[in-house]
N, C-alpha and C positions, 0 to 999 in steps of 0.2 A: 273505569276509574284508574287502573294502573296504566293503561295506554295514554290517558290524558296526562297523567303525572309525568310520564316519560317525555311526552311532546312538550311539556312546559319547561323541562329542565334541559339546558344545553349539554350538561355533563352526561346525563342519562341517554340523551339522543346520540351522543357520540359513542357512548359505551355499547349501546345495543344496535348501533348502525353498522357494525362489522359482522360479516357472516362467520369469519374465523373465531371471533370472540363468542358468538352464540354457540358455535360448535364446541369450543373449549369449555364453556359453561355447562353444556350438555354432558360432556365427558366427566367433568368434575361432579356433576349431579349424580351420575351413575355410581361413581366411586363412593360418594357420600351416602347414597341409598344402601349400597353394600355394607358400608360401615354401620349405618343405623340398624340394618336388618340383623347383622351378626351380634351387635351389642344388645339389641332387644332380645334376641333368642337366648343369649347368655344369661341375661337377667331373668327371663321367664323360666328358663331351665333351672336356675339357682333356686328360685321360689318353689318350683315343682319338686326338686330334690329335697329341700329343707322340709317341706310339708309332707313329703312322701306320696304326693298325688301322682306324679309322673316323672319320667326321666328321658329326655329327648336323645340322650346318648345311646340308648338301647333301641334295637329294632330298626325299622326302615323309614322312620319319620322324616318327612321333607324338612320339618322345622329344625331337626338336629343335624342336618347334612353339613352345616358350616360351623359347627361347634369346634373349638380347638382340639378336643380329644379325638374327633373324627378325622382331623388332618394327619393323625399319627397312625390311623388304621392301615394295615397292609391290604391292598386291594388287588394285587396281582404279583406276577414275577418281577424280577429286577429289570429296570431299563427297558420297559415296553414302550415303543414309540406311539405317538398319538395319531388322531384322525384316521384310525384304521390302517395305517401304514404297516407293512410287514417288515420284520427285521430280516437281516441276512440269515441264511440257513443255520449257521453255527449258533447264532444267538437264539434263533427260534427253538433249536434243539435244547438249549439250556433252559429256556422258559417252559417247554413241555416237560422236561425232566424235573423241574421245580414242583410242578403240580403233582406229578406221579410220585415223587418222594414223599410229599405230604400225605397222599393216600396210603402209601406204604406204612407210614407212621400210625395211621388210623388202624390198619389191619394188625400191626404189631401190638398195639395197645389192647385191641379186642382179643387177640389170641393169648396175650399174657394173663388176662383175667383180672380178678379183684386185686386191689392194692397198687394198681398202676396209676399213671396220670399225675405223679408228683405228690400224692397224698396218701393217707392211710386207708381210704375207702375208694372203691372203684367208682369211676365217673359214669354217669348215665350215658346211654347211646347218643342222646341229643347233645350232651356236652362234648362228647368225642367228635361228633360230626361238626359241631360249631368250631372246635379247635383247629380244624383243617379247612375251614371256610374263609373266604376273603370278602369282608363287608357283605354286600348283598348277593355275591356269587357263592353259592353253596354246593355241596356235594349232592348229586342227583338223589331224589327222594325215592329210593328203591330199597328192597331188602338187602342186607349185607352180602348175602350169597350172590345175588345178581350183580352187585357192584364189584365183588371180587372176580366174578367171571369176566366182566368187562376189563378189569384191570389186568387179568392174566392174558387177555388177548393183546393188550399193549405190550406185555413183556415178550410175547412171541415175536412181535414186530421189532422190538428193541434187540432181541437176540439176533434176528436176521440182519439188522443194521450193524450190530457189532461185528458180525462176520464180514460184511462188506468193508467195514473200516479196516479190519485185519488184512483183507485182500489189498486194500489201498496202500497199506504200509509195506506190503511185499513188493510192490512195483519198483520202488527205488533200489531194492536189493537185486532185482533182476537186471536193472540198468547197470549197476556196478559190476555184476557178474559178466555181462556182455562186454563191458569195457576191459575187464581183466582177460577175458577170452581172446579178444583181438590183440591185446598186448602180448600174451603168451604165444599166440600163433606167430607173431612177428619174430619173437625170439627163436621159436622152433625153426622157422624157415631160414633164419640167418645163421643157425648153427650147422656145422658139418655133420652129415648123416653118420650115425654110429658112435659119435663122441658122447662123453658124459653130459655136456651141455644140451645136446640134442635129446637125450633120454629124459633129462630133468624137465626141459621145456615141454616135451610130449606128455609127460606125466601131469604137469600143471594144467595143460589143455584138457586132459581127461578128467581131472578132479573138478575143474571149473565147469565142464559140460555136465558132470554129475550133479553139482550144486544147482546149476541152472535148470536142469530137467526136473529135479525135486521141487524147486520153487514153482515151476510151471504146473507140475502135477498137482501140488497142494492147492494152487490157485484154481485149477479147473474143478476141484471138488465143490467149491462154494461159489463159483462165479455166477453172475446173473445170466439169464437166458439170452442167447444170441451174442454172447461175448466173443469177439474175434480172436482174442488171445487163447481162450480155452478151446476153440475149434481148430487151432493150427496143428497140422500133422508134423511131429518132430521125430518121426522114425529114423530119418537119415542121421540126425544128430546122435541118437542112441547107438546106431551102428558105428559112427565115428568114435564115440566114447569107448565102446568095447574094443575096437581095433587099437586105439591109443593105449589102453590099459594092457593089451597083449604085446605091446612093443612092435606092432605091425601096422602102423598108422596108414590111413588111406591117403591118397594123393589127389587133391589136397587133403590136409588132415581133417577138414570138415567143410561143409557147403557154406561158403561165405554169404551167398545170396539168401539162403534160408535164415541165417542169423540176422541179416539185415531186415528180412520180413518179420522176424521175431521182435527185433528192436522197435520196428514201426508199430507192431501190434501192442507192445508194452506201452508206448507213448499214447496210442489211441485208447487203451483200456482205462486210463485215468479219468477222462471225462465221463466214460460210461459208468464207472464205479461211483463217481460223484452224483451222477443222475440217479443211480439206484438208491443211494443214501437219501437224496432229496425225495425220491418216491416213497421211501418208508416214512419220511417226515410228513408227507401229504396223507399217508394212511393214519398216522398217529393223531394229527390235529382233529379230524372228525371224531375219533374215539375220545379224545380229551373233551370235546364239546358234549359228548354223551355223559361223561363222568362229572363235568363241571358245566352244566347248561347255563346259558345266559338267562338272567332273571327277567321276568315280565312285570307288567304293571308299573306302579310308582317306583318299586325297587329297581326295576330295569332302567327306568329313566335316570334315576340317581346314579346307578352304577355306570351307565354310559357317559354321563357327565363327568364322573370321577376319572374315567379313562380317556377323556377327550384329548388331553395333552400327555397321555402316557404316565409312566411311573418312574420313580427315582431308584437309586441303588437299593433302598430298603423296601421297594415295592409299594410306596405310598403315592397317592394321587398328586401329580404335579399341579393340576388345575386347582384343586381345593387348597393346596398349600400356597399357591400363588395368590388366590383370592383372599384367603385369610391374612396373608402377609400385607395385603393392601389395607386391611383393617388396622394392623399394627402400625403401618407407616402413617396412616391418617391420624391415628390416636396420638402418636408421638408429635406429628406436625401441629395438630390442634392445641394440645397441652402446651408445648414449647412456645409456639407463636403467640398464644394468648398471654401466657405469663411474661415472656420476654418483651413483647410490645407494650403491654400495659405498664410494666415496671419501668422500662426504658423511656416510654413516652411521658409518664408522670414525673420522673425525676429530671428528665430533660426539659420539660416545660417549666418545672419549678426552678431549675437552675437558670434557664434563660430569662424568666420573668423577674425573679428576686435578685439575681446577680450576686455580687459580693462573695462572702466566704463559702456559701452553698455552691455557687458556680465554680469556684476554684476547686472545691472538694470533688465535685462531679467530674470536672475536666481531668483532675489527677487520677481519679478512679478509672475512667474509661481509657485514659492514655496508658496507664499501667497494664491493664488487661490487653490492650491492643498491641503492646510491645512484645507480648508472648506469642510465639507461633501458634496459630489457631488450632491446627490438628493436634499438636503436642499437648496443648492445654486440655483439649477434650479427652485425650488418652489418659493424662494424669488424673483428671477429675473422675473419669470412669474407673480407673485402676484403684482409686481410693476406697471403693466399695468392695474390693476383693476380700473375701473372707467374712463379710457381713451378711446379715439376713436378707439384704436386698441384692446380693450378688446374683447375676443372671436374670434379674427382672428389668423392667423398664424404668425403675426409679433412678438408677445411676444416670441413665440417658436424660431424663427430665432435668436432673440437677445440673449435669454437665452442660447441656445446651442452654438452659435458662441462665446460667452464670456467664455465658459468653455471648449469647445472641442479643442481649439487651443493648449492647454497645452501639450498634447501627441506629436503631430507633432513637436512642438517647441523644446521639450526636445531631441527627437531622432535626429532631424536634426542638432541641435547644437552640439551634440556629434559626428556626422558624419563630420560636418564642421571642428571641432577641429582636427580630424584625417587627413582630406584632405589638410588643409592649410600647413601641414608640408611635403607633398609629393613633389617629384622632379618637376613635371610639373607645379605645382603652383608656386614654388620658381623660376623656369625658366621664367614663365610669369612675375613675379615681377621684375626679373633682366632685362628683355627686355623692361621694362617701361610700362607694361600694367596697366591701371587704376584699382583701387579697384572694381569699379562697373563692369568692363569688366570681371575681374577674378571671381567675385561673380556670375555673370549671365552666363558666358561661361564655367566655370570650376567647381565651388562649387555646385551650385544648380542643374545643369544637372546630376552630379554624385550622387545626393541624390534623383533622380527621382524614384528609386525603393521604397524608403521610402514614397514618396508622394503617389504612387499608393496604397501601402499597407495601409497607414493611411487613405486615402480617402475611401477605402472599409470598414475599421473598423468603421470610424466615420459615414459612411452611415448607417450601422447597428445600431450604438448607437443612432443616431438621430431618427430613426424609432421607436425603443423601448422607447426612452424618450418621443416622441410625444404621443405614446399610453398611457404611464403611466400618464403624466401630463393631458391629455384629460380625462382619466378615473377619475382622482382626481378633475376634474372640473376647471383646471387652463389652459387648452389648448383651442382647438377649441370648441366653444359653440353650433354652429348650423351646419346643413348639415350632412355629413357622414364622419365618421372616425372609425377606428378599436377601438379606445378608447371609443368613444361614443357608438358603438355597444355593447361592453363588459359591459359598465356601464348600458345601458338600458336592458340588458339581465338578470340582477340580479333577478328581479321578475319572469321572465320566467323560470329560472333554478329552482326556488323553486317549480313551478308547473310542472316540468318535461319536459320543452320545451328547447332543447339544440341547435336548429338549428342556431340561431343568434350568440351565443357565439362560437359555433363550426365553423361556416363559418369565422368569424373574426380571430379566432385562427389559422385556417388552412391557410388562405391567408397570414397571417403574418409569420407563421412558414416556409412556402415554400420559401418566399422571403428571410428571414433571413438565412435559411439553405443554400440557393444557394449562397448568398454572403459570408458566412463563408467558404464554399468550395473554392470559387474563391479567397478569401483572402489568404488561405493557399497555393493555387497554385501560386499566385503572389509572395508570400514570397519565396517559394522554387525556383521559376524561376528567379527572379530578384535580390534577396539578394545575394551579392558576397560571403557570407559565405556558401550559399547553392548551388550555381551554380557549377556544375562539368564539 
């Protein structure tokens, strides 16, 4: 039936004859299904909460995974990359530290006893565990003593890592001491033996050797196994130091070759210490997996989906926020395009058909609005709601876009109506006594339907981009999830080289806008009489 209908219509044949159009319609259908699913779940959950029967916001229900409240859940550490990609070591250490600090809070609350947790009564153990869990990823289900034992093992590794970091900080000090030693030796050799300058330079050499040997000795106490610097025999430098302090310096004052080998060992020790630090990180991550095991079952599937595109600065799921933002964008696009196109098409068709005073009024109205810079007008209209009960909601966007987007449909529909009213079938209807309303609704407006479709698609795109821009500027949606909010919040992340959030928001918006651009061109080619062949 549908296939026969398409074959009989030249416009539909042309519309569905392009593979790119079919592909674009498939992409749009997926976005619309997502919009419908989220809207349906919000409605069902509202009924469940009001009736007290259920609440999808609690637990691991798949039905509640896309609710707006769940997009605000913290699901992990800050700025975790997606697709299982590992961060660079420093960032990984920050992420491991985040989880361990949360466990420490749990132990502190348990140790403090009743009256903690921000209330007058002690929280239950289940509530305490829940407070340090992240969505479906919870603390391991073991007795507290066993969890504490696992946690203390991580602290031992952290202490060892802190020691390595301290050693790493000592290496630059050794390098500076070696440079000073070479400089003082040059002064010593340039001075005449027995003079005051000669004695001062010799003493400086002795003091610098003392400083250097102390640094190397302290380094050797906590150095990793097999470290070249710690195994270097510096006995000759100790002898040179003692001789210089006794004002009977050796000749030469110290072994320059040994100092060069020491300098080479200092330079080689850096990567070794970095490797030791990375080794402790490799020890910590399996321990963390024991403390915070990955969930299984439905909860595990939901959690892995949450983490697919990583987390933002607040540890929230980028994927869920990006998908829910698509719902917001489509909602704005549908509401604005329907209102603006219906209003603009109706008054444009009426102005073109009736002419006279009504036509002059409509022309004056859209000419006035068109003379105002588009973005400035949107900002002013959105800013008017600041301080009202609608501030931060989508209502200011609906009003701002609807009051500006009707101009295009009105203008093109008016021009089409001017042409249609002079055609034979309209004049025949007038001669037969048909009312103006009947002619307008049965002959004028239906024959401008191709313009309605095209303008609705164009305004849908414009509303989405306008919502993102105004929200990014702080004049649109204030809370929740939106592509504009995501792009705004990713500014600090981009500076630090984290592009997952801005990349996800841009990708989701790009795909939807591109699909509608392709569909708009196809609609124009298929239904515009100037293009239909």
